[in-house]
C-alpha positions as a printed Julia matrix, in Angstrom:
298×3 Matrix{Float64}:
  -4.82  -11.15    0.17
  -2.43   -8.32   -0.43
   1.35   -9.82   -0.56
   3.88   -6.94   -0.68
   5.54   -6.67   -4.24
   9.12   -7.05   -4.53
   9.9    -8.15   -8.31
   9.66   -5.06  -10.65
   9.41   -4.89  -14.32
  11.18   -2.3   -16.1
   8.1    -0.36  -16.7
   7.74   -0.43  -13.13
  10.75    1.07  -12.46
   9.99    3.45  -15.03
   6.47    4.31  -13.32
   8.68    4.8   -10.21
  11.55    6.66  -11.18
  10.06    8.59  -14.13
  13.21    7.38  -16.01
  12.07    5.74  -19.53
  12.54    2.36  -19.66
  14.57    2.99  -22.65
  17.05    5.0   -20.99
  17.16    2.46  -18.1
  18.19   -0.34  -20.6
  20.74    1.78  -22.05
  22.41    2.57  -18.37
  22.29   -1.21  -17.95
  24.16   -1.8   -21.24
  26.3     1.1   -21.16
  27.22    1.44  -17.5
  26.31   -1.77  -15.83
  24.34    0.07  -13.39
  21.45   -2.53  -12.74
  21.53   -6.47  -12.78
  18.19   -7.76  -13.93
  16.84  -11.06  -13.21
  15.27  -13.09  -16.07
  12.47  -14.94  -16.22
  12.1   -18.27  -17.77
  11.19  -16.47  -21.0
  13.81  -14.09  -20.5
  12.08  -10.93  -19.63
  13.78   -8.54  -17.32
  12.5    -8.16  -13.86
  14.1    -6.51  -10.6
  14.21   -6.84   -7.05
  13.4    -4.08   -4.36
  17.42   -3.59   -3.99
  17.53   -2.45   -7.97
  14.49   -0.08   -7.26
  16.46    1.27   -4.09
  19.64    1.69   -6.33
  17.81    3.16   -9.08
  15.82    5.77   -7.08
  19.37    6.83   -5.68
  21.19    7.3    -8.99
  18.21    9.29  -10.24
  18.75   11.79   -7.27
  22.29   11.77   -7.73
  21.87   12.58  -11.41
  19.36   15.2   -10.92
  21.96   17.05   -8.94
  24.44   17.22  -11.73
  26.49   13.8   -11.24
  26.99   11.94  -14.57
  25.69    8.91  -15.12
  29.46    7.74  -16.31
  30.75    9.19  -12.86
  27.97    7.32  -10.63
  28.95    4.21  -12.44
  32.17    4.33  -11.1
  31.35    4.87   -7.6
  31.34    1.85   -4.8
  27.67    0.89   -4.51
  27.76    1.38   -0.71
  28.82    4.79   -1.66
  25.67    5.75   -3.64
  23.14    6.21   -0.91
  25.76    7.73    1.59
  25.96   10.6    -0.87
  22.42   11.3    -1.47
  21.63   11.01    2.28
  24.7    13.77    2.62
  23.25   15.91   -0.47
  19.69   15.87    0.89
  20.84   16.88    4.84
  22.46   20.47    2.78
  19.93   20.69    0.13
  16.49   19.14    0.29
  14.37   19.13   -3.15
  10.89   18.07   -2.89
  11.43   15.41   -5.87
  14.33   13.63   -3.98
  12.2    13.74   -0.69
   9.17   12.26   -2.67
  11.51    9.22   -3.29
  12.53    8.35   -0.21
   8.52    8.42    0.82
   8.13    6.2    -2.03
  11.26    4.03   -0.75
   9.39    4.17    2.53
   6.17    2.7     0.84
   7.76    0.33   -1.02
   9.69   -1.26    1.97
   6.95   -0.81    4.28
   9.6     1.41    5.95
   7.87    2.96    8.9
  11.35    4.48   10.28
  12.57    5.91    6.63
   9.08    7.29    6.67
   9.46    9.02    9.9
  12.92   10.07    9.45
  12.15   11.87    5.99
   9.18   13.7     7.29
  11.24   15.1    10.5
  14.37   16.45    8.22
  11.66   18.36    6.44
  10.31   19.92    9.39
  13.93   21.95    9.83
  13.15   23.81    6.77
   9.11   23.45    6.24
   5.96   23.93    7.8
   3.18   20.86    8.01
   1.41   22.96    5.1
   4.49   23.31    2.78
   5.22   19.5     3.29
   1.57   18.48    2.7
   0.9    20.52   -0.44
   4.73   20.19   -1.45
   5.72   16.56   -0.86
   2.23   14.34    0.32
  -0.05   15.72   -2.33
   2.16   15.11   -5.36
   3.14   11.78   -3.79
  -0.69   10.84   -3.36
  -1.19   12.05   -6.95
   2.0     9.32   -7.84
   0.64    6.91   -5.88
  -2.77    7.22   -7.58
  -1.11    6.58  -11.17
   1.23    3.47   -9.71
  -1.9     1.77   -8.15
  -3.92    2.33  -11.55
  -0.63    0.66  -13.16
  -0.45   -2.09  -10.81
   3.19   -1.03   -9.73
   2.22   -1.15   -5.96
  -0.52   -3.02   -4.11
  -3.32   -2.11   -2.22
  -1.12   -2.54    0.84
   1.24    0.09   -0.01
  -1.33    2.71   -0.82
  -3.18    1.87    2.56
   0.56    1.67    4.56
   1.56    5.27    3.39
  -1.99    6.36    3.25
  -2.25    5.51    7.28
   1.26    7.29    7.7
   0.15   10.36    6.39
  -3.16   10.6     8.49
  -1.34   10.32   11.35
   0.64   13.45   10.46
  -2.58   15.46    9.56
  -3.99   14.17   12.76
  -1.42   15.39   15.01
  -0.81   18.45   13.29
  -4.65   19.0    13.83
  -4.68   18.35   17.52
  -1.8    20.85   17.89
  -4.21   23.55   16.94
  -7.47   22.06   18.41
  -6.77   23.88   21.79
  -7.43   27.09   20.61
 -10.81   28.57   20.26
 -12.26   29.13   17.23
 -12.56   33.19   16.42
 -15.14   32.7    13.61
 -18.3    31.37   14.89
 -20.85   32.72   12.96
 -20.74   29.8    10.51
 -20.39   26.03   11.56
 -18.51   23.92    8.8
 -19.41   20.01    9.37
 -17.16   17.7     7.78
 -18.11   14.09    6.37
 -18.11   11.2     3.68
 -20.92    9.83    2.11
 -21.73    6.25    2.65
 -19.34    4.03    0.85
 -16.82    6.58    0.63
 -13.34    5.72    2.33
 -10.76    8.44    1.25
 -10.42   10.5     4.2
  -6.88   12.31    3.91
  -8.65   15.46    1.83
 -11.63   15.77    4.34
  -8.84   15.74    6.93
  -6.65   18.15    5.46
  -9.94   20.77    5.1
 -10.57   20.05    8.84
  -7.07   21.14    9.34
  -7.33   24.36    7.31
 -10.27   25.37    8.87
  -9.19   25.01   12.57
  -5.81   26.84   11.47
  -7.9    29.96   10.27
  -9.89   30.17   13.61
 -13.31   28.37   12.21
 -15.43   25.88   14.11
 -15.33   22.8    12.35
 -16.95   19.5    13.64
 -15.57   16.39   11.84
 -18.05   13.87   11.13
 -16.12   11.26    9.54
 -16.61    8.77    6.85
 -19.6     6.42    5.75
 -22.25    9.31    6.72
 -25.82    8.59    5.42
 -27.57   11.51    4.7
 -29.89   11.47    7.72
 -26.86   11.25    9.85
 -25.79   14.41    7.97
 -28.86   16.22    8.56
 -28.68   15.28   12.28
 -25.9    18.13   12.34
 -28.73   20.81   11.95
 -30.4    19.92   15.05
 -27.45   21.06   17.45
 -26.2    24.22   15.27
 -27.16   26.86   13.08
 -25.54   28.35    9.46
 -24.08   24.82    8.58
 -21.85   24.54    5.66
 -21.33   20.81    5.05
 -18.22   19.6     3.1
 -17.61   16.69    1.58
 -14.95   14.81   -0.45
 -16.2    12.36   -3.24
 -13.45   10.07   -4.73
 -15.44    6.91   -5.38
 -19.23    7.28   -3.9
 -21.37    8.21   -5.08
 -19.89    7.63   -8.28
 -20.0    10.0   -11.63
 -23.26    8.27  -12.74
 -24.78    8.74   -9.27
 -23.57   12.08   -7.86
 -26.35   14.2    -8.97
 -28.98   12.16   -7.85
 -27.25   12.29   -4.46
 -26.86   16.12   -4.56
 -30.51   16.57   -5.22
 -31.48   14.45   -2.53
 -28.89   16.43   -0.22
 -30.62   19.51   -1.47
 -34.01   18.32   -0.74
 -33.46   16.84    2.87
 -30.66   18.75    3.96
 -30.35   22.23    2.26
 -33.93   22.98    3.05
 -33.53   26.27    4.42
 -31.9    29.95    3.72
 -28.74   29.36    5.71
 -27.27   25.66    4.77
 -24.65   25.09    2.35
 -22.91   22.5     0.77
 -19.19   22.63   -0.87
 -18.16   19.41   -2.53
 -14.24   18.42   -3.13
 -12.69   15.51   -4.71
 -12.37   14.05   -8.39
 -16.29   13.81   -8.45
 -17.27   17.51   -7.68
 -16.31   18.12  -11.56
 -19.53   15.96  -12.25
 -21.98   18.21  -10.21
 -24.56   19.99  -11.89
 -24.3    23.63  -10.86
 -27.99   24.13  -11.63
 -29.26   21.46   -8.8
 -29.01   24.35   -6.33
 -27.3    27.76   -5.75
 -26.38   26.82   -2.08
 -23.92   23.88   -3.52
 -20.15   25.02   -4.14
 -17.5    22.48   -6.1
 -13.52   23.29   -5.74
 -11.02   21.84   -7.88
  -8.38   21.48   -5.07
  -8.25   22.04   -1.25
  -5.5    25.12   -1.49
  -7.2    27.48   -3.59
  -9.87   26.91   -1.14
  -7.76   27.17    1.73
  -5.9    30.44    0.5
  -9.27   32.14    0.64
 -10.02   31.38    4.28
């Protein structure tokens, strides 16, 4: 069972805020900005209120406020000042902190309010590449260091997927203008990390291509079936976990034999595991390091 995390170590605060634990201790001792609790073994621990306060202090500090000045402010004034500043000058790092707070508190309203405020200045693409991708990269680190729980990751990922789906739906009403090739997007069996694939689907449709979103956990037989309906198919997959590095080339070899067995079909591979794909297996396979570089060539 995933229990929401509401008690944090000083290392957790460092991971979430980017402020070194040593600096946090100095701020505590010199300016009394946080009041840690103590475990039975006298280890500092912090509650959600402390995390929120620290992230707001970091925002003010990055805007040029000295810690000595911030320490003199009434506590309730700090979040008010942050909101006022962000309403006039939105910077990605502070927005990401807001999204992290929304994640830690399971605060859907904060997520939507932050996202909607960004739409006044940025396009969806700018928000995704400037804010969501850095956020997701941080979340990966936070999860690995046990700073957040799987429940946190699933919550924020679900909200981001909602935004990709909503923006994709807006542009799907426009018929594709580039129909000489069909892109079929899928995740292999066992792979469930869908955000990257959803964004690729959005980029293809945005650029006028015909894209078929097959979805996650698709067998090779299911992938092959698309060829019964379309010619000149380029398959796109995004591999994070499955197949793993030890198995990915065996998977690619099977795809080459059973699916890429004509002169028109291709496979594009994205994701962390793409770096392990052996380019010698087939000339019909291309690997990509990131989505934006690919999208910028469309």
